[in-house]
C-alpha positions, 0 to 999 in steps of 0.5 A, a space after each residue: 477518498 476517505 482519511 484511511 484511503 489517504 493514509 494508505 496512499 502516503 505509506 505507499 509513497 513513503 515505502 516507495 521512496 525507501 525502495 521497499 518494492 518496485 513500481 508494479 508493486 506501487 500500482 498493486 498496492 494503490 489498486 488495493 487500497 479500495 479493499 478491506 482494511 484486513 486484507 490490506 494489512 495481510 497483503 502488507 505483511 505478506 509483501 514486506 521484505 
């Protein structure tokens, strides 16, 4: 796991702790971590409240 992947996972865990999205979204995010940085940024931007 690269440092960037680790940082994304930490970000996902922090957001989950803040209640920004439910468990289904957490799983989708962690599956998405393997995608490109641009795709992940777009996904985060569109999924944030």
